[in-house]
N, C-alpha and C positions, 0 to 999 in steps of 0.2 A: 310354621311359615315367619321368615325374616319380616323385621318390621319397618317403614321407612319413615321420619318425619319429614314433611313439606310444613318450614319455617319459615314466616316473614317478620324481619329482626325489627328491634324498637327503635326508638328515634325520638330527637328530640322536638320534632315537628311532626305533622300528619303526613307521615311520607305515604306517596300514590307511587309504588312499582310493580308496573304490570305491563302486558303487552309488548316490551322492550320500547315502555316511555317510563323516565321516574322524573316527578316534583312533586314540589308540597302541594297540599291541601290549600285551595284559596278562600274559605269559607269553612266548612265544619262535614262536607263530605267525605265517606270513604269507601272507595271503589271496591267491588268483589275483586277475586285473585283467579281470573281466567284463567291465568298458567297452571294454579296447582289443580283446579277444577279439572282441566283437559287432563293434565297430568296423572292425575287419581283416579279417573276413570281407565287410562290406560293401565295402572298397575294395579287395580282392585281383585281382580283375582288370581292375582302371582305374588301380593303381598298386605300383610297388615299395614293400616295407612293411619299416623299419628296428622293431626292438624293443629297449626298453633301460629293465629297470627298476633304479633307482640302491638300491631299498630291498632286495630280493630278494638281487642282486649284493653288497650292503657297499658299493656306491662311494662315494667323496665327493664335493665339490660338482669340485675340481682334476681328479680321476680325470675324470668325467663331462664334463668341457670340454675335456679331452685327445682324449676317445672321438668328442665329433661332432664336434670342429676337423678329423678325420680323415674326417666324415662330408660324402657329395655330397648333400645334401638338400634337397628343395624347399619341404617344409612341414613346422611340427611342432605336433603335440597333446600337449599334456599333461596330468597328474594335479594338483589341488590340492585343498585342503579348509579347513573351517574351522581344523581342528585344528595346519597348518603352511603356512597362506597367505602369512604374513609372509616368513618363508624360502625358501618355493618361487618368489615373486614376485621377489625378490633376485636367486637363483641363474638365474631364465630372463629375465630382464632383461641379466646379463652373458653368456649365449647369444645372443640375440639384438646384444648388440655384437659379437660372433664370426660369427655367422652372420645375417646380415640375409634372413630368410625370414618368413612368414606366421606366427605362431603363435594356436592355438586352444587354450581350455583347457576342462578341464571336472572337476564336482567342486561338491560342495553349497553352496560359501559362490556359486560362479557362478551357482546356478538360482535365489538371494535376490537378489545382488549384482551383477549380471553387467552392467548401464548402469553401475552405479557404476566398478568395475574397469576395465573398459573406457576409461571417459573419463579415470580417471586414470594410468592407463599408456599410453602412448603406443606400447609393444611388441606390447600385447595386440590383439590381429586381432577375435578373434569366439569365442565361450565357446557350448558343446554344452548343451543342457538336455533332453534326449532320447538316449541312447544307443540306442536301439532304433528310433531313425526315421534316414530313408536323406539326412536334411537335409544331413549331414557330408557323403556323394558330392557332392549338387548343389552346396553352397559349394564346394565344390577344383576343381569343374568349372566354375565361374562363373553355374550355372541358379539366380541370385536370386528368382527370384518364387516358385519354387513353395516355398522356405523358411519353415516356421512354427514351429521350433522351439529356433532358433539366435539371439541376442544377436551383430549383427557391424555392422563400420564401413562408410557408404558415403558415402566423403568425409567429411564434417565430419559428417554423422549418424550416430546409435548405430540401428541398426535395433532393435526388439524381438520376441521372438517373439508369435505370435498365438494366439487362442485354440484350442487344439485338437479338432474335434471329428470328429476320424478314427473308423475301426470297433473297435470293441471287441476284435478281432480280428485280431494284429499276424504278420507273417509277417518272418523275418528270413535272410541266406543264412549255409550250415553258418559257425559263431563258428571261430575260428584257436587251438583249443587246442592247436598242436603249438606257438606262441609261449613257452611255459612249462612244458613237460613236461619237458624237463632242467635245470629251474631249479630250488632248493630251496624251492618253496613247501609248505605243513607246515600243520596244522591238527589240532587235538588231539583230533579224534573218528576222524580217515585211519585204519581198520584195516592196511591196505596200499597203498604206493606202488606207482608215480604214481597221485594221483588227477587229477580233472577236477570244476569247477565247470559248472554247468548252471543256465540263465534259464528255465524254461518261460512264467511271467506277468509282469508289470511293475509296480511300484505293488501296493498292496494295497486289497481291498474294504470293508476295517472299518477302525473311526475314533477308535482309540482318540485321545484329546486330548495325549497327550505325543508319540506317533508319529511324525515327519516323512514315513514312506511313505505316510500316511492324507491328506496332501497333495498325491500323485503320482497322478494319472489312471490307472484300474486298465484293465487291457488284457490278453489272453494271447494264447499260441501255439498253432495244431491238432497235435494231439499225432502223428499221422502226420509231422510237419514235427521235433518232439522225436526222434523214434524214429529218424529219419535223421541226426539230429548222435549220438542216443548208440552206431548203428553207425559213423559215424568215429572216434568215440570208443574205442570197442572194438581200431580197428586201429592205434592208438598203444599199444597192451597197458595201457592204462588198469586198475585194477583197483575204484579206488571212488569214490563220484561222490557230487559235495555240489549238494543241488538247493538255490538261495539264493535260491528262492519266499520269500516272508513267510509265506504261509500254505499250507502242502503239505495239499490238503485242502479248500479252501475251495468249491471248485465238485465236490463231492464224483463226480459221474456222470463227469467229463476224466479228475479221478486216479487215479479206478478203473480206466478204461480204459488207462492210460498204465501200471500196475501188471501189468493183464492182458498187456499187449500187451510188456512189458520180458520178464514171463512166457514168452508165445507162441515172442517170437524168443532165445531161450537166453541171453540178453545175461549175465546170471551174473555182475552187477555187486553189491558191495556198500555198501550208500548211507547217507546221514543226510540229516536236513532241519528245519526250523521247519516247525513245525504251531500250532493250536491247541486246546487241549482241549475245546471246543465241537464241533469238526468231527468230532472220530474216532469210530469206534464198533469193536462186535466184527466186523463185515464185511469194515469199512477197514482196522483193524490186521491183520486177518490177513493180508490181500490183500498188505498193505505188506512184513509179513514176510516172506511167500511170494517175494516178489518180491526180495528182499536187504536190505531195513530194516533195519540193526540197533542207529541213535540216533535219537532223535527231541529239539527243544529246541522245550519249552514255556514260553509268557510265562506267567508265574504271578504277579508284580508285587507281589501283599502279601498277607498274612494278614488284611485289615481290608475287611470287605463296601463299607463306607463310600467309600473309597477306589474297590474293583472299581467300584462305581455310578457315584459321579465322574467317573471316569475311561473308563465306558463300554465298561468291556471286554465287558461282555453277559452275563457268567457267573458263576457264583458257586462255595460252595466245595467242594459236593457234584460238582460238574464236574470241576473241579482233582482229587480223590481219585480220581473215578473214572477218568479219562484215565490217571491216572499207573498204576492200579489194573491196567487193560485192558493196558496196554505192559508191564507187570513179568508179565501171567500170558502171552503172548505172547514174553517174551526181547526184548525190544528196551529198551535202555540210553534212560536218559531223563535230561535236561538239564533244570532250572529258573531262569527268571532270573527275577529281582526285583529291584526298585525302591525306593531307599531317598533320604527326603529331598524327597516331594512337600512342597506346600506345605503340607497340612492335619494333616501328620505330628507326633507327639513321640516321646518313647524309648520309650513304651511300644508305641507302634503299630508302631516298625520292630523291638526283642524281639521281639514276636507275628510278625512276618514270618520272623525269625530260627528261630526256635522251630519253627513251621510248617515250614522248609524242607528240617528235618532230621526231622520226622514223614512228609515224603512218602516218605524214602527215594529220593530222586532220587539218580542216578549221579553227578552233577555238578553246581552251584550256579553261576551267577554274580549277585553284586550289584553296581548298578550303581550310581550317586547320580543323580538326577535332574536331565536336562539341558533346561533353555529352547529348543530348536532355534528358528529362526527359520520362522515359517508355522503353528506350532501353537496349540493352546487353552492347552497349559502358559505358555507362552510371555506369551500375552496376561495369563493370570490373574496371573504374576509379574513383568509389569509393573503391573497393577494394581495390586497390594498391597506395591508400589515395596520386591521381593525383588532386583530387578535395575534398570540403567535400559539405554535404548533401544540404549547405545554397547558396551553387554557384549555382544560375539559370537564371543570367543575360546571352544570347546564341544570338551569332549572326555568321551563318558559313559566310556570306560576308568576314568576315575579317575586321571591323573596329575594333576588338578586339580577344585576342586569350585566352583561356579555358585552353587549358592544355599544361603540358608540356609532355612527353614520360619518357620512362624508361633510354632512353639515352642520352636526346638531352633537353635543357631550351627552351621556350617558344622563347626568343631572337634570337635563331640560327634556329627556325623554320621561325621566320617570315623573316630574310633574306633569307632563303631557297626560302621562297613564290616569292619573291622581284626577285631571280635569276630566278625561273619558268618563271614568266611572262618576264623579260627583255629578257632571252634567248629563248624563245618562238616567242614573240610577235615583236623583234627588230632584228629578222637575215634581212638581205639585202634581202634575195631568199623570204623570207614571205611576207615581205612587195610590194617587185613589183609582185609578186601575187596578192596581194590584190589588188594594182592600178588598173593590169590591167581585174580584173574581175568589175570593178566598170562601168556602164552603162548611169550614169546620173550626173548632176552635185549635183541634192538631195538626189543621195546615196552617193556621196563624203561629203556633209558636214555630214549626218549624220555618216558615218564611220569616218570622221577625230574628230567628237565633241564625240560619245564614245571613239575613241584611245584614246584622251587624258582624258576623264573623267577618265577613267581604269587607266593611268598612273598616274593619280593627286592622285586617291583613293587606290591604289594600291603598286605602285612602290615609290612614292614619300612621301607620308602620313605618319606619325609615328603612326604604330599600337599602341593599348592601352593594356595591360594586365588585364585580372581578376583572383583576387587572389581568 
């Protein structure tokens, strides 16, 4: 049986490359490679699989080259992204010189620039634009006629993805959660390790103008299939689940069925998720809590109504306050995510958002720079306003560098305001006492302190770079 290597290249930072989003880790967390878990499930009965994640294993380039040199492999599928593509492609060129095998890339940069990068890099053979599609299996088996979600070379021609008109319901074999179960993946909201990351849908049905997931066609899995995956995860002695869906609750009936069936099957997971303030209500939050939900991440974005309206968030401040209040009522912790530096903003609007983050009494807050991702309405606006040029394509919303000025304030001022946001939110004496009181073990204390120190080092103390 032929062998496929699933490879996450090394980097000079903790790069998070998964689900068509690439960024550096703000603190010390490292996410599971959900793309590889799903692809691995598709290939398992047809190929032998090797799995090598240089980021979580803290391997440098030389170590990776040495390990791969000893492997007997026939194909390499590797992760990349806008945040790290330059170094990734250099590493992969060296590996191709070492192992003359076909190389298939996956990542956000490949979705928007796949044809260009295949043209420029002779060692690249193909790129995946939908890791939930079975096309990668067809490609590796030579069944090219049915492929619709990949760039690939056919002689001197580069075949591009076609229009995806498949059903809104998709099915995948059980993902290979065992790949990373013994590796040190970590997330600040995990209560008990080991944990697993589960994707029950793909893309997002909402159309927020700054979000890359609004550009991905939305589809979802049958709940019965998700339940089988959760039962398998249970056999791995997993304690905590990270539901990576962009909006848990987007189809209320579907998600309430998932919660009910988790309860009926006595799965007894603790779990956390992303959601929206306008999809949760009393009934849903009560059921989520009963099925094990302990933390919800909500996209608040801004305290300014005109910003919410301009970027098609679809809710107002009252909805935000109601959702956070209900979550607190049911003992579910909350994180609010906020965007600083959208083109319309000024100093006063950002200060208003910082103040609002504390008024909501979030348990956690994440303050992100506005990032003009390829394909989004935000990028079109930034180009129209000459805030960026089209060749500005290196992006990292975690904040290792900043891309945009606004109409009113400079990058330098936005960086200072973001540092102020983190200091004023996390270094409040009342907040620190609350966090200390919530800690139940020395292990939990160690994780909280480690993440807190890394966050302060990376955001508050570190000098952010500018992307010109």
